[in-house]
C-alpha positions as CSV (number, residue, x, y, z in Angstrom):
1,X,-50.2,-53.3,-114.2
2,X,-47.5,-54.3,-111.6
3,X,-44.3,-54.5,-114.4
4,X,-45.6,-50.8,-115.3
5,X,-45.6,-49.7,-111.8
6,X,-42.0,-51.3,-111.6
7,X,-41.1,-49.2,-114.8
8,X,-42.6,-45.9,-113.3
9,X,-40.5,-46.4,-109.7
10,X,-37.4,-46.8,-112.1
11,X,-38.2,-43.6,-113.7
12,X,-38.3,-42.2,-110.8
13,X,-42.1,-41.8,-110.9
14,X,-43.4,-42.4,-107.8
15,X,-46.8,-41.0,-108.1
16,X,-47.4,-42.7,-111.2
17,X,-46.5,-46.2,-109.8
18,X,-48.3,-45.7,-106.3
19,X,-51.7,-45.4,-108.5
20,X,-50.9,-48.5,-110.4
21,X,-50.3,-50.6,-107.5
22,X,-53.4,-48.8,-105.3
23,X,-55.4,-50.3,-108.4
24,X,-53.7,-54.2,-108.2
25,X,-54.5,-53.8,-104.8
26,X,-58.1,-52.6,-105.4
27,X,-58.5,-55.4,-107.8
28,X,-57.4,-57.9,-105.4
29,X,-60.4,-56.6,-102.9
30,X,-62.9,-57.5,-105.5
31,X,-61.3,-60.6,-106.8
32,X,-58.8,-62.8,-104.2
33,X,-57.6,-64.7,-107.6
34,X,-56.1,-61.7,-108.9
35,X,-53.1,-62.2,-106.4
36,X,-51.7,-65.0,-108.5
37,X,-50.7,-62.5,-111.4
38,X,-50.7,-59.7,-109.6
39,X,-50.4,-59.3,-105.8
40,X,-47.7,-61.5,-105.3
41,X,-45.8,-60.0,-108.2
42,X,-45.7,-56.8,-105.8
43,X,-44.0,-58.9,-102.9
44,X,-40.8,-58.3,-105.4
45,X,-41.1,-54.8,-105.6
46,X,-37.7,-52.7,-104.9
47,X,-39.7,-50.8,-102.9
48,X,-40.0,-51.9,-99.0
49,X,-43.4,-50.0,-99.2
50,X,-44.7,-51.4,-101.7
51,X,-43.5,-55.0,-100.1
52,X,-45.3,-54.1,-97.1
53,X,-48.5,-53.0,-98.9
54,X,-48.4,-56.1,-101.1
55,X,-47.9,-58.4,-97.5
56,X,-50.8,-56.7,-95.9
57,X,-53.2,-57.0,-99.0
58,X,-51.9,-60.6,-98.9
59,X,-53.3,-61.7,-95.3
60,X,-56.8,-60.3,-96.6
61,X,-56.5,-62.4,-100.1
62,X,-55.4,-65.6,-97.6
63,X,-58.6,-65.4,-94.9
64,X,-60.8,-65.1,-98.5
65,X,-59.4,-68.0,-100.1
66,X,-59.0,-70.1,-97.0
67,X,-62.9,-69.2,-96.6
68,X,-63.4,-70.3,-100.2
69,X,-62.1,-73.4,-100.2
70,X,-63.7,-74.6,-97.4
71,X,-66.9,-73.5,-98.4
72,X,-66.1,-74.8,-102.3
73,X,-65.3,-78.5,-100.4
74,X,-68.3,-78.5,-98.3
75,X,-70.2,-77.5,-101.7
76,X,-68.8,-80.5,-103.4
77,X,-66.9,-78.2,-105.8
78,X,-63.6,-80.2,-105.4
79,X,-62.3,-78.7,-108.9
80,X,-62.7,-74.9,-107.4
81,X,-61.8,-76.2,-103.7
82,X,-58.5,-77.5,-105.5
83,X,-57.6,-74.3,-107.3
84,X,-58.0,-71.9,-104.4
85,X,-56.4,-74.3,-102.0
86,X,-53.4,-74.4,-104.2
87,X,-53.7,-71.0,-104.5
88,X,-54.0,-70.1,-100.6
89,X,-50.6,-72.2,-99.8
90,X,-48.8,-70.4,-102.3
91,X,-50.0,-67.0,-100.6
92,X,-49.0,-69.1,-97.0
93,X,-45.7,-69.4,-98.0
94,X,-44.9,-66.1,-99.6
95,X,-46.6,-64.6,-96.2
96,X,-43.9,-66.7,-94.3
97,X,-41.2,-65.9,-96.1
98,X,-41.3,-62.1,-95.5
99,X,-42.0,-63.4,-91.9
100,X,-45.7,-62.6,-91.5
101,X,-45.9,-66.4,-89.8
102,X,-48.8,-65.9,-87.9
103,X,-51.7,-64.7,-90.4
104,X,-50.3,-67.9,-92.7
105,X,-50.7,-70.4,-89.7
106,X,-54.0,-69.0,-88.8
107,X,-55.1,-69.4,-92.2
108,X,-54.0,-73.1,-92.2
109,X,-55.2,-73.9,-88.6
110,X,-58.5,-72.8,-90.1
111,X,-58.2,-75.5,-92.4
112,X,-57.2,-78.1,-90.3
113,X,-60.1,-77.5,-87.8
114,X,-62.4,-77.9,-91.4
115,X,-64.3,-81.1,-91.2
116,X,-63.0,-81.7,-95.0
117,X,-60.9,-84.5,-94.6
118,X,-58.7,-83.4,-97.5
119,X,-58.4,-79.8,-96.4
120,X,-57.8,-80.9,-92.9
121,X,-54.7,-82.8,-93.9
122,X,-53.3,-80.1,-96.2
123,X,-53.5,-77.2,-93.1
124,X,-51.8,-79.8,-90.9
125,X,-48.9,-80.3,-93.5
126,X,-48.5,-77.0,-94.1
127,X,-48.2,-75.9,-90.4
128,X,-45.7,-78.4,-89.7
129,X,-44.2,-77.2,-92.8
130,X,-44.1,-73.7,-91.6
131,X,-43.2,-74.1,-88.2
132,X,-39.7,-75.9,-89.2
133,X,-39.1,-73.5,-91.6
134,X,-39.4,-70.5,-88.9
135,X,-37.3,-73.0,-86.5
136,X,-34.3,-73.6,-88.9
137,X,-34.3,-69.5,-89.4
138,X,-34.8,-69.2,-85.6
139,X,-31.5,-71.1,-85.2
140,X,-29.5,-69.2,-88.3
141,X,-30.0,-66.0,-86.0
142,X,-28.0,-67.6,-83.4
143,X,-25.1,-65.1,-83.9
144,X,-27.6,-62.1,-83.3
145,X,-28.6,-62.3,-79.6
146,X,-31.4,-59.4,-80.1
147,X,-32.8,-61.0,-83.7
148,X,-32.6,-64.5,-82.1
149,X,-34.4,-63.4,-79.0
150,X,-37.1,-62.0,-81.0
151,X,-37.9,-64.3,-83.3
152,X,-37.6,-67.3,-81.0
153,X,-40.1,-65.4,-78.5
154,X,-42.8,-64.9,-81.8
155,X,-42.3,-68.6,-82.2
156,X,-43.1,-69.5,-78.8
157,X,-45.9,-67.2,-78.9
158,X,-47.4,-69.0,-81.7
159,X,-47.0,-72.2,-80.7
160,X,-49.0,-71.5,-77.5
161,X,-51.8,-69.7,-79.8
162,X,-52.2,-72.7,-81.8
163,X,-51.7,-75.5,-79.2
164,X,-55.5,-74.1,-78.2
165,X,-56.8,-75.9,-81.5
166,X,-57.8,-79.6,-81.0
167,X,-56.7,-80.3,-84.5
168,X,-53.4,-78.0,-84.5
169,X,-52.4,-79.2,-81.1
170,X,-50.5,-82.6,-82.1
171,X,-48.4,-80.9,-84.8
172,X,-47.8,-77.8,-82.7
173,X,-46.5,-80.5,-79.9
174,X,-44.3,-82.8,-82.6
175,X,-42.6,-79.9,-84.0
176,X,-41.6,-78.6,-80.6
177,X,-40.8,-82.2,-79.2
178,X,-38.7,-82.7,-82.5
179,X,-36.5,-79.3,-81.7
180,X,-36.2,-80.0,-77.7
181,X,-32.7,-80.5,-78.4
182,X,-32.1,-76.9,-80.0
183,X,-28.1,-75.8,-79.5
184,X,-29.4,-72.6,-78.3
185,X,-30.4,-73.1,-74.5
186,X,-32.8,-70.6,-74.1
187,X,-35.0,-71.7,-77.1
188,X,-34.7,-75.2,-76.1
189,X,-35.5,-74.4,-72.3
190,X,-38.7,-72.6,-73.7
191,X,-39.8,-75.6,-75.5
192,X,-39.1,-78.1,-73.0
193,X,-40.7,-75.7,-70.6
194,X,-44.2,-75.9,-73.0
195,X,-43.6,-79.6,-73.5
196,X,-43.6,-80.1,-69.9
197,X,-46.5,-78.2,-69.6
198,X,-48.8,-80.0,-72.0
199,X,-47.7,-83.2,-70.7
200,X,-49.4,-82.3,-67.3
201,X,-52.6,-81.2,-68.9
202,X,-52.5,-84.3,-70.7
203,X,-52.1,-86.1,-67.8
204,X,-54.8,-84.8,-66.0
205,X,-57.2,-84.5,-68.7
206,X,-56.7,-88.5,-69.1
207,X,-56.9,-88.9,-65.7
208,X,-60.2,-87.4,-65.3
209,X,-61.6,-89.5,-68.1
210,X,-60.5,-93.2,-66.9
211,X,-63.5,-95.1,-66.1
212,X,-65.9,-92.9,-68.4
213,X,-64.2,-92.8,-71.8
214,X,-61.4,-95.1,-71.9
215,X,-60.2,-94.1,-75.5
216,X,-59.9,-90.5,-74.8
217,X,-58.1,-91.4,-71.5
218,X,-55.7,-93.4,-73.4
219,X,-55.1,-91.1,-76.4
220,X,-54.8,-88.0,-74.2
221,X,-52.1,-90.4,-71.8
222,X,-50.1,-91.5,-74.7
223,X,-49.9,-88.0,-75.8
224,X,-48.5,-87.0,-72.5
225,X,-46.1,-89.9,-73.1
226,X,-45.2,-89.0,-76.8
227,X,-43.6,-85.7,-75.4
228,X,-42.8,-86.4,-72.5
229,X,-40.7,-89.8,-72.3
230,X,-40.0,-89.3,-68.3
231,X,-44.4,-90.1,-68.2
232,X,-43.4,-93.8,-69.3
233,X,-46.2,-94.8,-66.6
234,X,-48.8,-93.0,-68.3
235,X,-47.7,-94.6,-71.6
236,X,-48.1,-98.0,-69.7
237,X,-51.6,-96.8,-68.4
238,X,-52.5,-95.9,-72.1
239,X,-51.4,-99.0,-73.6
240,X,-53.4,-100.5,-71.1
241,X,-56.6,-98.6,-71.7
242,X,-56.2,-98.9,-75.7
243,X,-56.6,-102.8,-75.0
244,X,-59.6,-102.1,-73.2
245,X,-61.0,-100.1,-75.5
246,X,-60.3,-103.0,-78.0
247,X,-57.7,-100.8,-79.8
248,X,-55.0,-103.4,-79.6
249,X,-53.0,-102.1,-82.4
250,X,-52.4,-98.9,-80.8
251,X,-51.5,-101.0,-77.5
252,X,-49.5,-102.8,-78.9
253,X,-47.4,-100.1,-80.6
254,X,-46.8,-98.3,-77.2
255,X,-46.0,-101.7,-75.8
256,X,-43.0,-102.2,-78.5
257,X,-41.7,-98.8,-77.8
258,X,-41.4,-99.1,-74.0
259,X,-39.9,-102.6,-73.9
260,X,-37.5,-101.3,-76.2
261,X,-36.9,-97.3,-74.5
262,X,-38.4,-97.8,-71.2
263,X,-37.1,-98.0,-67.6
264,X,-36.3,-101.7,-66.3
265,X,-39.9,-102.3,-64.6
266,X,-41.9,-100.4,-67.4
267,X,-39.7,-102.7,-70.3
268,X,-40.1,-106.0,-68.5
269,X,-44.4,-105.3,-68.1
270,X,-44.6,-104.5,-71.8
271,X,-42.5,-107.4,-73.1
272,X,-44.3,-109.5,-71.0
273,X,-47.6,-108.5,-72.3
274,X,-46.1,-108.3,-76.0
275,X,-45.6,-112.1,-75.4
276,X,-49.1,-112.7,-74.3
277,X,-50.3,-110.9,-77.2
278,X,-48.1,-112.8,-79.7
279,X,-49.6,-116.2,-78.2
280,X,-53.1,-115.4,-78.4
281,X,-52.1,-114.4,-82.0
282,X,-50.9,-117.5,-82.7
283,X,-54.2,-119.6,-83.3
284,X,-55.5,-116.8,-85.3
285,X,-52.4,-116.1,-87.8
286,X,-52.8,-120.4,-88.1
287,X,-56.2,-120.2,-89.5
288,X,-55.6,-117.2,-91.8
289,X,-55.6,-118.6,-95.8
290,X,-52.3,-118.2,-97.2
291,X,-51.7,-115.3,-99.0
292,X,-51.8,-116.6,-103.1
293,X,-50.7,-113.7,-105.8
294,X,-49.5,-110.6,-105.6
295,X,-51.7,-107.7,-105.8
296,X,-51.1,-105.3,-109.0
297,X,-52.3,-102.4,-107.3
298,X,-51.6,-99.8,-104.3
299,X,-55.3,-100.3,-103.4
300,X,-55.4,-103.7,-103.5
301,X,-52.0,-104.2,-101.5
302,X,-52.9,-101.7,-99.1
303,X,-56.4,-103.9,-98.9
304,X,-54.4,-106.9,-97.9
305,X,-52.3,-104.9,-95.2
306,X,-55.3,-103.2,-93.7
307,X,-56.6,-106.7,-93.3
308,X,-53.9,-108.0,-91.9
309,X,-53.5,-105.2,-89.5
310,X,-56.9,-105.8,-88.4
311,X,-56.9,-109.5,-87.7
312,X,-53.3,-109.6,-86.3
313,X,-52.8,-106.3,-84.4
314,X,-49.7,-107.8,-82.7
315,X,-47.6,-106.6,-86.1
316,X,-48.3,-103.2,-85.7
317,X,-45.2,-101.1,-85.5
318,X,-42.0,-101.8,-86.9
319,X,-43.0,-105.0,-88.7
320,X,-46.1,-103.4,-90.6
321,X,-44.5,-99.8,-91.2
322,X,-41.6,-101.6,-92.8
323,X,-44.5,-103.1,-95.5
324,X,-46.2,-99.8,-96.1
325,X,-43.0,-98.5,-97.2
326,X,-42.6,-101.3,-99.8
327,X,-46.4,-100.5,-100.8
328,X,-46.0,-96.8,-101.2
329,X,-42.7,-97.3,-103.0
330,X,-45.2,-99.7,-105.4
331,X,-42.6,-102.8,-104.7
332,X,-45.9,-105.1,-104.4
333,X,-43.8,-108.1,-104.6
334,X,-41.6,-107.4,-102.0
335,X,-44.3,-106.4,-99.7
336,X,-46.8,-109.4,-100.0
337,X,-43.6,-111.6,-99.3
338,X,-42.5,-109.6,-96.3
339,X,-46.2,-109.4,-94.9
340,X,-46.5,-113.4,-95.6
341,X,-43.1,-114.1,-93.6
342,X,-44.8,-111.7,-90.8
343,X,-48.0,-114.2,-90.6
344,X,-45.9,-117.0,-90.6
345,X,-43.6,-115.6,-87.7
346,X,-46.8,-115.1,-85.6
347,X,-47.8,-118.4,-86.4
348,X,-44.9,-119.9,-85.3
349,X,-44.5,-117.9,-82.4
350,X,-41.1,-116.4,-83.8
351,X,-42.0,-112.7,-84.4
352,X,-39.4,-110.0,-83.6
353,X,-41.5,-107.8,-81.4
354,X,-38.5,-105.5,-79.8
355,X,-35.6,-103.3,-82.0
356,X,-32.5,-104.9,-82.1
357,X,-30.5,-103.9,-79.0
358,X,-27.7,-106.0,-78.6
359,X,-27.1,-108.7,-81.6
360,X,-27.1,-108.3,-85.6
361,X,-29.5,-105.7,-86.8
362,X,-32.1,-106.9,-88.7
363,X,-32.9,-105.7,-91.6
364,X,-36.5,-103.9,-91.3
365,X,-36.0,-103.5,-87.1
366,X,-34.6,-100.3,-85.9
367,X,-31.5,-100.5,-83.6
368,X,-29.4,-99.1,-80.7
369,X,-25.8,-99.0,-80.2
370,X,-25.4,-99.7,-76.7
371,X,-22.6,-97.6,-75.4
372,X,-22.1,-95.5,-78.5
373,X,-25.6,-94.3,-77.6
374,X,-26.2,-94.1,-81.2
375,X,-29.7,-94.9,-82.8
376,X,-30.9,-96.4,-86.1
377,X,-33.8,-96.2,-88.0
378,X,-34.8,-98.5,-91.1
379,X,-35.1,-97.0,-94.2
380,X,-36.0,-99.6,-96.8
381,X,-35.0,-99.3,-100.4
382,X,-36.1,-96.9,-103.6
383,X,-35.7,-97.9,-106.6
384,X,-33.1,-96.2,-108.5
385,X,-31.7,-94.1,-105.1
386,X,-30.0,-97.2,-103.6
387,X,-28.7,-100.4,-104.0
388,X,-31.9,-102.3,-103.4
389,X,-31.6,-103.5,-100.0
390,X,-32.0,-100.4,-97.7
391,X,-30.2,-98.8,-95.1
392,X,-30.2,-97.8,-91.6
393,X,-30.1,-93.9,-90.9
394,X,-28.6,-92.8,-87.5
395,X,-31.0,-90.3,-86.4
396,X,-28.7,-88.4,-83.7
397,X,-25.5,-85.8,-84.6
398,X,-22.1,-87.6,-83.8
399,X,-21.2,-85.6,-80.6
400,X,-17.9,-85.3,-79.9
401,X,-18.2,-87.3,-76.4
402,X,-19.6,-90.0,-78.7
403,X,-16.5,-89.6,-81.1
404,X,-13.8,-90.4,-78.4
405,X,-15.2,-93.3,-76.9
406,X,-15.2,-95.0,-80.4
407,X,-12.1,-93.6,-81.4
408,X,-10.0,-94.5,-78.5
409,X,-5.8,-94.3,-79.6
410,X,-6.7,-91.1,-81.7
411,X,-3.3,-88.9,-80.9
412,X,-5.8,-85.6,-81.7
413,X,-9.2,-84.9,-79.9
414,X,-12.1,-82.9,-81.3
415,X,-12.7,-79.3,-80.6
416,X,-15.8,-78.5,-79.1
417,X,-17.7,-74.9,-80.2
418,X,-18.8,-72.0,-78.2
419,X,-22.1,-73.4,-78.7
420,X,-21.2,-76.8,-77.5
421,X,-21.1,-79.0,-80.9
422,X,-18.2,-80.6,-82.0
423,X,-16.3,-78.9,-84.7
424,X,-15.6,-82.6,-86.3
425,X,-13.7,-82.5,-89.6
426,X,-14.2,-84.9,-92.3
427,X,-10.9,-86.5,-91.5
428,X,-12.5,-87.0,-87.9
429,X,-15.8,-88.5,-89.2
430,X,-14.2,-91.2,-91.5
431,X,-11.9,-92.3,-89.0
432,X,-14.8,-92.2,-86.2
433,X,-16.9,-94.6,-89.2
434,X,-13.7,-96.8,-90.0
435,X,-13.0,-97.7,-86.3
436,X,-16.9,-98.3,-85.7
437,X,-16.3,-100.8,-88.3
438,X,-13.5,-102.8,-86.7
439,X,-15.6,-102.7,-83.5
440,X,-18.5,-104.2,-84.5
441,X,-17.2,-106.6,-86.9
442,X,-15.0,-107.8,-83.9
443,X,-18.1,-108.1,-82.0
444,X,-19.8,-110.0,-84.7
445,X,-22.6,-107.2,-85.1
446,X,-22.0,-105.9,-88.7
447,X,-24.3,-107.4,-90.7
448,X,-22.9,-109.2,-94.0
449,X,-22.3,-106.8,-97.2
450,X,-22.7,-103.8,-94.5
451,X,-20.9,-100.8,-93.3
452,X,-21.0,-97.6,-91.5
453,X,-20.0,-94.7,-93.2
454,X,-20.9,-90.9,-94.0
455,X,-24.2,-90.7,-95.8
456,X,-24.0,-90.1,-99.4
457,X,-26.2,-87.2,-100.7
458,X,-29.1,-89.3,-102.3
459,X,-29.1,-91.2,-98.9
460,X,-29.6,-88.1,-97.1
461,X,-32.5,-87.2,-99.1
462,X,-34.2,-89.6,-98.0
463,X,-33.2,-89.2,-94.3
464,X,-34.8,-85.5,-94.6
465,X,-38.6,-85.6,-93.7
466,X,-41.2,-83.6,-95.8
467,X,-40.3,-80.6,-94.6
468,X,-36.4,-80.7,-96.3
469,X,-35.0,-81.2,-92.7
470,X,-32.7,-84.0,-92.0
471,X,-33.7,-86.1,-89.1
472,X,-31.9,-85.8,-86.2
473,X,-29.8,-82.6,-87.6
474,X,-28.8,-79.7,-85.5
475,X,-25.8,-78.5,-87.0
476,X,-25.9,-76.2,-89.6
477,X,-23.9,-78.4,-92.0
478,X,-23.0,-81.7,-92.6
479,X,-20.3,-83.9,-93.8
480,X,-21.3,-86.3,-96.7
481,X,-19.3,-89.3,-98.5
482,X,-20.2,-88.3,-101.8
483,X,-19.2,-90.8,-105.1
484,X,-16.2,-89.3,-106.4
485,X,-15.7,-86.8,-104.1
486,X,-13.6,-87.7,-101.2
487,X,-11.8,-84.8,-100.1
488,X,-13.6,-81.7,-97.7
489,X,-13.9,-78.3,-98.8
490,X,-15.4,-79.1,-102.1
491,X,-19.1,-78.5,-103.3
492,X,-21.2,-81.3,-104.4
493,X,-21.2,-81.8,-108.2
494,X,-24.0,-81.2,-110.6
495,X,-25.0,-84.7,-110.9
496,X,-25.4,-84.6,-106.9
497,X,-27.0,-81.3,-106.5
498,X,-29.4,-83.0,-109.4
499,X,-30.3,-86.1,-106.8
500,X,-30.6,-84.0,-103.9
501,X,-33.6,-82.4,-102.7
502,X,-33.5,-78.6,-103.3
503,X,-34.7,-78.0,-100.1
504,X,-32.1,-80.1,-98.3
505,X,-28.8,-78.8,-100.5
506,X,-28.1,-75.8,-97.5
507,X,-27.3,-78.7,-95.3
508,X,-24.6,-80.2,-97.8
509,X,-22.0,-77.5,-97.7
510,X,-18.5,-78.7,-96.4
511,X,-17.1,-76.6,-94.4
512,X,-17.9,-73.0,-94.3
513,X,-15.7,-71.2,-91.6
514,X,-17.6,-70.2,-88.3
515,X,-20.7,-72.7,-89.2
516,X,-22.1,-75.5,-86.9
517,X,-20.6,-78.5,-88.3
518,X,-21.6,-82.4,-87.6
519,X,-22.4,-85.7,-88.9
520,X,-24.3,-88.5,-89.2
521,X,-23.7,-91.9,-89.9
522,X,-25.7,-94.7,-92.4
523,X,-25.0,-98.5,-92.2
524,X,-25.7,-99.2,-95.3
525,X,-24.7,-101.8,-98.5
526,X,-20.8,-101.1,-99.3
527,X,-22.2,-101.4,-102.8
528,X,-23.3,-98.1,-101.8
529,X,-19.9,-96.7,-100.8
530,X,-17.3,-95.5,-102.7
């Protein structure tokens, strides 16, 4: 019927087209599922009026599908619930594409508040993806002040509204936190203002609950610190409260991060407590039966990890995160081996409880290059994508100041854009990596077989989160090092395009004029280089 209506439009018979479109909309009102073959098709119409009518209908259809999916899961009808869930997600995505974010986000919030775990998780994932896509589009309107102002204001209003949902609150806060360094000052200021305000609210709630509900107080203070790093005392208090509430794993995670990133006093207190907890864990590790055999299923391997997580919470954090990564890849041999090594390290008191800050990076650990101010995160291997050794990914763009601190003897300097981002050429980026390798090798900190370089397309795919946004990247485009295509100004090859995720290909274009260009660095096996 939609195709027939379009044919009427092409033939100039607007009244016949309107009648057919109206029939489609009436059908959708009776049966929301008809959207799969009809109303969605109307959103591709050449007539703006038809598209507007279709989108208006989709808002109502989404509400019905969301409610129907919740009812189906509540009734134990998982098949029908799954079908409606998939359809609702498709409708929500289309609404976002046409700048109808709020109805889509409200629908996903209803799922997030649902008692059905699967629906709640799907709703939260969808909300995070929508916020990320919306933020990327806002930043893309930076050259149009009026459009940028309107879009950013809509975004902040939506964040305020959705933050009122207890289930959606962490997603909203995390999304704004990841975007707080936006190059657009007015937008960044709005994000930071809200984060400070929300952190203050969490602190007030947490302080009120201390003494009556330690777990809730700890969670509130931990959230305040998570979105406002200056609230490190609240983070330390949260760790102590988690300990009192017998939630040692959560406490250990906070202590480890504070020991690595907190101020001198907080870092020393956290480090001392970690040493005490490690000493207390040694007898437990010594009493554990040695792990034998390698589980042959993900369920069995996850059960083994969970047992150790419960018995030895001192391992919570980077140590178990790395092992979890191997389990998710299905690499049970390596996961089991690393788990045995971790237990042995606790038994002997030799566990590494802090990210590397000065010495040579240790596989599985995050680390920071001190005077360069670049942080790196460990990404374990994925069969068929890298050499099997894993690599470290830089989590922040290399700014002009960082570039200059490493490349000290260049006869040229990088230029700054009006927006504050460095226009570092591909040659600038390559020179930075070369100088960094020389410096770190002379300092004895370069791991054997590894070198700093620009990331390849497959590595950038690994560095992207579920929403297709490269972690830490704030430039419109990033320089990459692609095997066989080392010259700037060339598009990725067909093979590279097939390797890279479709959602992040927009970050891989080379040197488009007038766009913000930056680069990230990886510390990867030399075998992964050109």
